[in-house]
N, C-alpha and C positions, 0 to 999 in steps of 0.2 A: 576620791575624797571630795566631799561637798564644799562649795564656796558660799559664804554668806555675804549678804550686802544689806545695807540700811539706807532707806529713803527718808529724808527729813524735809518737811515743808511747813509753812506757817499755819498755825491753828486759826480757825474762824474765817477761812478764806473761801475760795470758790468750791472746793471739794472737801468732803468729810473723809475721815480715815477709811470708813467702809467703802466709799466710792473708789478711793485710791487702791485699796486692797483688791477690789473686784476687777478693775482695769489691768492691774499688774498680773493677776492670775490669768486673765484672758490673754495678755501679751506674751507671757512665757509658756503658756500651755503645758506641754510635757517636759519643759526644760527645768522646772523647779516649782516651788510653792511658797506662798506667804505663810510664815510661821508665827507671826505675832506682831506686836507693835504697842504703842502707848502714846501718851500726850502729857504735856506739862511745860511750864515756862514759855508759853506762846508758840510752841512747836509740836508737831505730830511726827512720830516715826513709824515706819512700816518695815518689818524685818522679813527678809526673803532668803530662802535656801535654794541655791542652784545645784542641780544634781551633778553627779560624776560624769566625766567624759563629754562635756558640752563646751562649746566655745563661749566663754564668759562674756567677751565683748559683744558677741551677737545677742546674747540675752540682755545685756546692758543697753544696747542700741534699741532693742524692741521695747524695753521698759521706758526708755527716754522718749521714744515716739508716742507711746501711750499716754505718758504724763503731759507731753506737749499738747496732744489732742484733747486732753481733759482741761486744758488751759491753766495748769498750775503755773505760778510765777517762775519763769525760768531763771531769774536772777536770785531767787530766794529759796530754791529747792535744790537739795544736794543728794548725791548718791555716793556711798562709800563702800567699795568692795573690800572685803577682808584683806588686810595687809597693804592697802593702798591709801593714799590721801583722799579726802572727800573731793568730789568734782561737782561743779554746779551743773544743773540741768541745761543751762545756757551753753556751757562748753560741750556737754554730751550731745545736745541737739545739733550743734554746729558740725561736730565730727561725724555724726550719723546721717546728716542730711535731714534730720527731723525738722519740722516746721516749714519745709518747702511747700509752697502753695501749688494748686493745680495750674495756675497761670505761669509760675516759675517753670514747672515741668513742660508745659506746652511751648513756652518760649525756647527751652532747650531743644525740644524736638524739632521746632521750626528751624532753628539754627543748624541742626544736624541733617536737615533735609537736602543740603548741598546747594542752597541758593546763595551761599556766601554771606548771608546776613545773620547777625547774632540773634 
């Protein structure tokens, strides 16, 4: 059974609906597809169908990373998976590790090198 999710973000911002749809399609590849969307009342929504037998949270994490990379406002962008409460991109990005910089990753690798320094 497919799972549906909705992405909602402010209209007139950094990215258009078309741009968001494109990066979401790229992020989920063969895990699902963008099925539509709309806009009104200062917000834009993009509808996504995730295919059967996939890990929904993996797809959500991939979408969250793509939206962070697109610089959508993390505090004003939400994703709602069918049957769940909406979650902010800020919350999703934190859980998935999205938004970590190259410097953050390098610092983690240096700390893991065994020199005892963080």
